[in-house]
mmCIF file as gemmi writes it, N, C-alpha and C atoms, coordinates in Angstrom:
data_model
loop_
_atom_site.group_PDB
_atom_site.id
_atom_site.type_symbol
_atom_site.label_atom_id
_atom_site.label_alt_id
_atom_site.label_comp_id
_atom_site.label_asym_id
_atom_site.label_entity_id
_atom_site.label_seq_id
_atom_site.pdbx_PDB_ins_code
_atom_site.Cartn_x
_atom_site.Cartn_y
_atom_site.Cartn_z
_atom_site.occupancy
_atom_site.B_iso_or_equiv
_atom_site.pdbx_formal_charge
_atom_site.auth_seq_id
_atom_site.auth_asym_id
_atom_site.pdbx_PDB_model_num
ATOM 1 N N . MET Axp A 1 ? 67.974 -11.249 44.777 1 0 ? 1 A 1
ATOM 2 C CA . MET Axp A 1 ? 67.297 -10.005 45.119 1 0 ? 1 A 1
ATOM 3 C C . MET Axp A 1 ? 68.408 -8.995 45.533 1 0 ? 1 A 1
ATOM 4 N N . ASN Axp A 2 ? 68.502 -7.906 44.78 1 0 ? 2 A 1
ATOM 5 C CA . ASN Axp A 2 ? 69.394 -6.816 45.014 1 0 ? 2 A 1
ATOM 6 C C . ASN Axp A 2 ? 68.565 -5.6 45.395 1 0 ? 2 A 1
ATOM 7 N N . ILE Axp A 3 ? 68.973 -4.959 46.476 1 0 ? 3 A 1
ATOM 8 C CA . ILE Axp A 3 ? 68.264 -3.778 46.951 1 0 ? 3 A 1
ATOM 9 C C . ILE Axp A 3 ? 69.058 -2.516 46.474 1 0 ? 3 A 1
ATOM 10 N N . LYS Axp A 4 ? 68.349 -1.609 45.801 1 0 ? 4 A 1
ATOM 11 C CA . LYS Axp A 4 ? 68.981 -0.375 45.275 1 0 ? 4 A 1
ATOM 12 C C . LYS Axp A 4 ? 68.749 0.771 46.205 1 0 ? 4 A 1
ATOM 13 N N . ARG Axp A 5 ? 67.52 0.847 46.842 1 0 ? 5 A 1
ATOM 14 C CA . ARG Axp A 5 ? 67.199 2.002 47.703 1 0 ? 5 A 1
ATOM 15 C C . ARG Axp A 5 ? 66.283 1.465 48.846 1 0 ? 5 A 1
ATOM 16 N N . VAL Axp A 6 ? 66.452 2.031 50.085 1 0 ? 6 A 1
ATOM 17 C CA . VAL Axp A 6 ? 65.682 1.703 51.173 1 0 ? 6 A 1
ATOM 18 C C . VAL Axp A 6 ? 65.105 2.937 51.816 1 0 ? 6 A 1
ATOM 19 N N . GLY Axp A 7 ? 63.853 2.892 52.164 1 0 ? 7 A 1
ATOM 20 C CA . GLY Axp A 7 ? 63.221 3.971 52.89 1 0 ? 7 A 1
ATOM 21 C C . GLY Axp A 7 ? 62.775 3.428 54.204 1 0 ? 7 A 1
ATOM 22 N N . ILE Axp A 8 ? 62.912 4.288 55.245 1 0 ? 8 A 1
ATOM 23 C CA . ILE Axp A 8 ? 62.463 3.892 56.586 1 0 ? 8 A 1
ATOM 24 C C . ILE Axp A 8 ? 61.557 4.944 57.16 1 0 ? 8 A 1
ATOM 25 N N . ASP Axp A 9 ? 60.328 4.494 57.553 1 0 ? 9 A 1
ATOM 26 C CA . ASP Axp A 9 ? 59.347 5.342 58.223 1 0 ? 9 A 1
ATOM 27 C C . ASP Axp A 9 ? 59.687 5.227 59.737 1 0 ? 9 A 1
ATOM 28 N N . LEU Axp A 10 ? 60.237 6.264 60.247 1 0 ? 10 A 1
ATOM 29 C CA . LEU Axp A 10 ? 60.67 6.311 61.691 1 0 ? 10 A 1
ATOM 30 C C . LEU Axp A 10 ? 59.511 6.669 62.571 1 0 ? 10 A 1
ATOM 31 N N . ALA Axp A 11 ? 59.229 5.788 63.497 1 0 ? 11 A 1
ATOM 32 C CA . ALA Axp A 11 ? 58.129 6.073 64.474 1 0 ? 11 A 1
ATOM 33 C C . ALA Axp A 11 ? 58.723 5.837 65.85 1 0 ? 11 A 1
ATOM 34 N N . LYS Axp A 12 ? 57.897 5.869 66.842 1 0 ? 12 A 1
ATOM 35 C CA . LYS Axp A 12 ? 58.47 5.75 68.208 1 0 ? 12 A 1
ATOM 36 C C . LYS Axp A 12 ? 58.992 4.358 68.49 1 0 ? 12 A 1
ATOM 37 N N . ASP Axp A 13 ? 58.169 3.288 68.241 1 0 ? 13 A 1
ATOM 38 C CA . ASP Axp A 13 ? 58.544 1.974 68.601 1 0 ? 13 A 1
ATOM 39 C C . ASP Axp A 13 ? 58.725 1.035 67.378 1 0 ? 13 A 1
ATOM 40 N N . VAL Axp A 14 ? 57.859 1.205 66.314 1 0 ? 14 A 1
ATOM 41 C CA . VAL Axp A 14 ? 57.89 0.278 65.249 1 0 ? 14 A 1
ATOM 42 C C . VAL Axp A 14 ? 58.242 1.055 63.984 1 0 ? 14 A 1
ATOM 43 N N . PHE Axp A 15 ? 59.213 0.574 63.224 1 0 ? 15 A 1
ATOM 44 C CA . PHE Axp A 15 ? 59.642 1.209 61.962 1 0 ? 15 A 1
ATOM 45 C C . PHE Axp A 15 ? 59.206 0.368 60.78 1 0 ? 15 A 1
ATOM 46 N N . GLN Axp A 16 ? 58.8 1.029 59.73 1 0 ? 16 A 1
ATOM 47 C CA . GLN Axp A 16 ? 58.466 0.368 58.438 1 0 ? 16 A 1
ATOM 48 C C . GLN Axp A 16 ? 59.652 0.498 57.464 1 0 ? 16 A 1
ATOM 49 N N . VAL Axp A 17 ? 60.142 -0.595 57.01 1 0 ? 17 A 1
ATOM 50 C CA . VAL Axp A 17 ? 61.272 -0.624 56.095 1 0 ? 17 A 1
ATOM 51 C C . VAL Axp A 17 ? 60.765 -1.024 54.664 1 0 ? 17 A 1
ATOM 52 N N . HIS Axp A 18 ? 61.092 -0.25 53.659 1 0 ? 18 A 1
ATOM 53 C CA . HIS Axp A 18 ? 60.605 -0.459 52.293 1 0 ? 18 A 1
ATOM 54 C C . HIS Axp A 18 ? 61.843 -0.38 51.376 1 0 ? 18 A 1
ATOM 55 N N . GLY Axp A 19 ? 62.152 -1.412 50.666 1 0 ? 19 A 1
ATOM 56 C CA . GLY Axp A 19 ? 63.259 -1.417 49.703 1 0 ? 19 A 1
ATOM 57 C C . GLY Axp A 19 ? 62.833 -1.745 48.344 1 0 ? 19 A 1
ATOM 58 N N . VAL Axp A 20 ? 63.533 -1.16 47.288 1 0 ? 20 A 1
ATOM 59 C CA . VAL Axp A 20 ? 63.217 -1.487 45.899 1 0 ? 20 A 1
ATOM 60 C C . VAL Axp A 20 ? 64.5 -1.853 45.236 1 0 ? 20 A 1
ATOM 61 N N . ASP Axp A 21 ? 64.382 -2.612 44.144 1 0 ? 21 A 1
ATOM 62 C CA . ASP Axp A 21 ? 65.542 -3.003 43.296 1 0 ? 21 A 1
ATOM 63 C C . ASP Axp A 21 ? 65.756 -1.977 42.257 1 0 ? 21 A 1
ATOM 64 N N . SER Axp A 22 ? 66.591 -2.267 41.294 1 0 ? 22 A 1
ATOM 65 C CA . SER Axp A 22 ? 67.013 -1.288 40.227 1 0 ? 22 A 1
ATOM 66 C C . SER Axp A 22 ? 65.84 -1.026 39.242 1 0 ? 22 A 1
ATOM 67 N N . GLN Axp A 23 ? 64.819 -1.966 39.173 1 0 ? 23 A 1
ATOM 68 C CA . GLN Axp A 23 ? 63.657 -1.793 38.322 1 0 ? 23 A 1
ATOM 69 C C . GLN Axp A 23 ? 62.464 -1.191 39.123 1 0 ? 23 A 1
ATOM 70 N N . GLU Axp A 24 ? 62.804 -0.679 40.364 1 0 ? 24 A 1
ATOM 71 C CA . GLU Axp A 24 ? 61.74 -0.106 41.223 1 0 ? 24 A 1
ATOM 72 C C . GLU Axp A 24 ? 60.762 -1.101 41.715 1 0 ? 24 A 1
ATOM 73 N N . ILE Axp A 25 ? 61.056 -2.387 41.723 1 0 ? 25 A 1
ATOM 74 C CA . ILE Axp A 25 ? 60.191 -3.434 42.167 1 0 ? 25 A 1
ATOM 75 C C . ILE Axp A 25 ? 60.441 -3.616 43.661 1 0 ? 25 A 1
ATOM 76 N N . VAL Axp A 26 ? 59.33 -3.674 44.473 1 0 ? 26 A 1
ATOM 77 C CA . VAL Axp A 26 ? 59.539 -3.812 45.889 1 0 ? 26 A 1
ATOM 78 C C . VAL Axp A 26 ? 60.217 -5.123 46.248 1 0 ? 26 A 1
ATOM 79 N N . SER Axp A 27 ? 61.363 -4.988 46.915 1 0 ? 27 A 1
ATOM 80 C CA . SER Axp A 27 ? 62.16 -6.187 47.34 1 0 ? 27 A 1
ATOM 81 C C . SER Axp A 27 ? 61.951 -6.461 48.833 1 0 ? 27 A 1
ATOM 82 N N . VAL Axp A 28 ? 61.739 -5.422 49.575 1 0 ? 28 A 1
ATOM 83 C CA . VAL Axp A 28 ? 61.667 -5.529 51.042 1 0 ? 28 A 1
ATOM 84 C C . VAL Axp A 28 ? 60.454 -4.686 51.581 1 0 ? 28 A 1
ATOM 85 N N . HIS Axp A 29 ? 59.688 -5.262 52.375 1 0 ? 29 A 1
ATOM 86 C CA . HIS Axp A 29 ? 58.689 -4.543 53.065 1 0 ? 29 A 1
ATOM 87 C C . HIS Axp A 29 ? 58.514 -5.218 54.411 1 0 ? 29 A 1
ATOM 88 N N . LYS Axp A 30 ? 58.978 -4.519 55.439 1 0 ? 30 A 1
ATOM 89 C CA . LYS Axp A 30 ? 59.147 -5.191 56.716 1 0 ? 30 A 1
ATOM 90 C C . LYS Axp A 30 ? 58.843 -4.215 57.88 1 0 ? 30 A 1
ATOM 91 N N . GLN Axp A 31 ? 58.277 -4.745 58.922 1 0 ? 31 A 1
ATOM 92 C CA . GLN Axp A 31 ? 57.981 -3.924 60.131 1 0 ? 31 A 1
ATOM 93 C C . GLN Axp A 31 ? 58.946 -4.374 61.232 1 0 ? 31 A 1
ATOM 94 N N . LEU Axp A 32 ? 59.739 -3.462 61.761 1 0 ? 32 A 1
ATOM 95 C CA . LEU Axp A 32 ? 60.718 -3.818 62.755 1 0 ? 32 A 1
ATOM 96 C C . LEU Axp A 32 ? 60.669 -2.949 63.991 1 0 ? 32 A 1
ATOM 97 N N . ARG Axp A 33 ? 61.02 -3.446 65.079 1 0 ? 33 A 1
ATOM 98 C CA . ARG Axp A 33 ? 61.161 -2.706 66.328 1 0 ? 33 A 1
ATOM 99 C C . ARG Axp A 33 ? 62.568 -2.057 66.301 1 0 ? 33 A 1
ATOM 100 N N . LYS Axp A 34 ? 62.691 -1.019 67.106 1 0 ? 34 A 1
ATOM 101 C CA . LYS Axp A 34 ? 63.966 -0.311 67.173 1 0 ? 34 A 1
ATOM 102 C C . LYS Axp A 34 ? 65.087 -1.317 67.509 1 0 ? 34 A 1
ATOM 103 N N . SER Axp A 35 ? 64.843 -2.166 68.423 1 0 ? 35 A 1
ATOM 104 C CA . SER Axp A 35 ? 65.873 -3.15 68.852 1 0 ? 35 A 1
ATOM 105 C C . SER Axp A 35 ? 66.326 -4.127 67.723 1 0 ? 35 A 1
ATOM 106 N N . GLN Axp A 36 ? 65.521 -4.259 66.698 1 0 ? 36 A 1
ATOM 107 C CA . GLN Axp A 36 ? 65.768 -5.221 65.625 1 0 ? 36 A 1
ATOM 108 C C . GLN Axp A 36 ? 66.508 -4.567 64.425 1 0 ? 36 A 1
ATOM 109 N N . MET Axp A 37 ? 66.585 -3.231 64.38 1 0 ? 37 A 1
ATOM 110 C CA . MET Axp A 37 ? 67.083 -2.572 63.217 1 0 ? 37 A 1
ATOM 111 C C . MET Axp A 37 ? 68.525 -2.914 62.835 1 0 ? 37 A 1
ATOM 112 N N . LEU Axp A 38 ? 69.457 -2.769 63.755 1 0 ? 38 A 1
ATOM 113 C CA . LEU Axp A 38 ? 70.839 -2.981 63.512 1 0 ? 38 A 1
ATOM 114 C C . LEU Axp A 38 ? 71.127 -4.442 63.001 1 0 ? 38 A 1
ATOM 115 N N . ALA Axp A 39 ? 70.571 -5.396 63.693 1 0 ? 39 A 1
ATOM 116 C CA . ALA Axp A 39 ? 70.774 -6.801 63.302 1 0 ? 39 A 1
ATOM 117 C C . ALA Axp A 39 ? 70.154 -7.033 61.934 1 0 ? 39 A 1
ATOM 118 N N . TYR Axp A 40 ? 69.029 -6.495 61.595 1 0 ? 40 A 1
ATOM 119 C CA . TYR Axp A 40 ? 68.39 -6.707 60.284 1 0 ? 40 A 1
ATOM 120 C C . TYR Axp A 40 ? 69.264 -6.093 59.201 1 0 ? 40 A 1
ATOM 121 N N . PHE Axp A 41 ? 69.753 -4.899 59.356 1 0 ? 41 A 1
ATOM 122 C CA . PHE Axp A 41 ? 70.563 -4.292 58.314 1 0 ? 41 A 1
ATOM 123 C C . PHE Axp A 41 ? 71.963 -4.965 58.134 1 0 ? 41 A 1
ATOM 124 N N . ARG Axp A 42 ? 72.431 -5.515 59.2 1 0 ? 42 A 1
ATOM 125 C CA . ARG Axp A 42 ? 73.64 -6.31 59.061 1 0 ? 42 A 1
ATOM 126 C C . ARG Axp A 42 ? 73.467 -7.558 58.214 1 0 ? 42 A 1
ATOM 127 N N . LYS Axp A 43 ? 72.271 -8.142 58.425 1 0 ? 43 A 1
ATOM 128 C CA . LYS Axp A 43 ? 71.851 -9.382 57.749 1 0 ? 43 A 1
ATOM 129 C C . LYS Axp A 43 ? 71.687 -9.154 56.223 1 0 ? 43 A 1
ATOM 130 N N . ILE Axp A 44 ? 71.065 -7.997 55.906 1 0 ? 44 A 1
ATOM 131 C CA . ILE Axp A 44 ? 70.713 -7.78 54.515 1 0 ? 44 A 1
ATOM 132 C C . ILE Axp A 44 ? 71.799 -6.889 53.744 1 0 ? 44 A 1
ATOM 133 N N . SER Axp A 45 ? 72.851 -6.52 54.423 1 0 ? 45 A 1
ATOM 134 C CA . SER Axp A 45 ? 73.854 -5.65 53.787 1 0 ? 45 A 1
ATOM 135 C C . SER Axp A 45 ? 74.467 -6.236 52.503 1 0 ? 45 A 1
ATOM 136 N N . ALA Axp A 46 ? 74.53 -7.541 52.375 1 0 ? 46 A 1
ATOM 137 C CA . ALA Axp A 46 ? 75.077 -8.145 51.214 1 0 ? 46 A 1
ATOM 138 C C . ALA Axp A 46 ? 74.152 -7.992 49.992 1 0 ? 46 A 1
ATOM 139 N N . LEU Axp A 47 ? 72.893 -7.638 50.263 1 0 ? 47 A 1
ATOM 140 C CA . LEU Axp A 47 ? 71.932 -7.57 49.171 1 0 ? 47 A 1
ATOM 141 C C . LEU Axp A 47 ? 71.948 -6.236 48.393 1 0 ? 47 A 1
ATOM 142 N N . PHE Axp A 48 ? 72.651 -5.25 48.962 1 0 ? 48 A 1
ATOM 143 C CA . PHE Axp A 48 ? 72.75 -3.938 48.322 1 0 ? 48 A 1
ATOM 144 C C . PHE Axp A 48 ? 73.728 -3.96 47.151 1 0 ? 48 A 1
ATOM 145 N N . ASP Axp A 49 ? 73.401 -3.399 46.044 1 0 ? 49 A 1
ATOM 146 C CA . ASP Axp A 49 ? 74.256 -3.416 44.867 1 0 ? 49 A 1
ATOM 147 C C . ASP Axp A 49 ? 74.882 -2.032 44.726 1 0 ? 49 A 1
Protein backbone atom coordinates (compact mmCIF):
# COMPACT_ATOMS: atom_id res chain seq x y z
CA MET A 1 0.00 0.00 0.00
CA ASN A 2 1.52 3.30 -1.14
CA ILE A 3 -0.13 6.57 -0.24
CA LYS A 4 0.02 9.35 -2.81
CA ARG A 5 -2.16 11.99 -1.17
CA VAL A 6 -3.66 12.52 2.28
CA GLY A 7 -6.53 14.77 3.29
CA ILE A 8 -7.32 15.70 6.86
CA ASP A 9 -10.63 17.07 8.09
CA LEU A 10 -9.58 19.19 11.05
CA ALA A 11 -12.08 19.41 13.87
CA LYS A 12 -11.78 20.30 17.53
CA ASP A 13 -11.09 16.87 19.02
CA VAL A 14 -11.39 14.18 16.33
CA PHE A 15 -9.74 14.34 12.90
CA GLN A 16 -10.71 12.30 9.83
CA VAL A 17 -7.73 11.12 7.77
CA HIS A 18 -8.30 10.01 4.16
CA GLY A 19 -5.50 8.79 1.88
CA VAL A 20 -5.45 7.57 -1.70
CA ASP A 21 -2.87 5.75 -3.80
CA SER A 22 -1.70 6.64 -7.32
CA GLN A 23 -4.84 5.07 -8.86
CA GLU A 24 -7.04 7.21 -6.55
CA ILE A 25 -8.10 4.12 -4.59
CA VAL A 26 -8.71 4.76 -0.91
CA SER A 27 -5.79 3.38 1.09
CA VAL A 28 -6.44 5.06 4.43
CA HIS A 29 -9.62 6.10 6.17
CA LYS A 30 -9.09 6.67 9.86
CA GLN A 31 -10.49 8.68 12.74
CA LEU A 32 -7.83 10.05 15.11
CA ARG A 33 -7.70 12.25 18.16
CA LYS A 34 -5.33 15.20 18.17
CA SER A 35 -2.99 13.37 20.55
CA GLN A 36 -2.69 10.44 18.10
CA MET A 37 -1.81 12.41 14.96
CA LEU A 38 1.97 12.68 15.24
CA ALA A 39 2.50 9.05 16.21
CA TYR A 40 0.22 7.86 13.39
CA PHE A 41 2.01 9.86 10.69
CA ARG A 42 5.39 8.71 11.95
CA LYS A 43 4.15 5.13 11.64
CA ILE A 44 2.83 5.48 8.09
CA SER A 45 5.54 7.80 6.69
CA ALA A 46 7.22 4.85 4.94
CA LEU A 47 4.04 4.25 2.91
CA PHE A 48 4.29 7.55 1.00
CA ASP A 49 5.76 7.26 -2.47
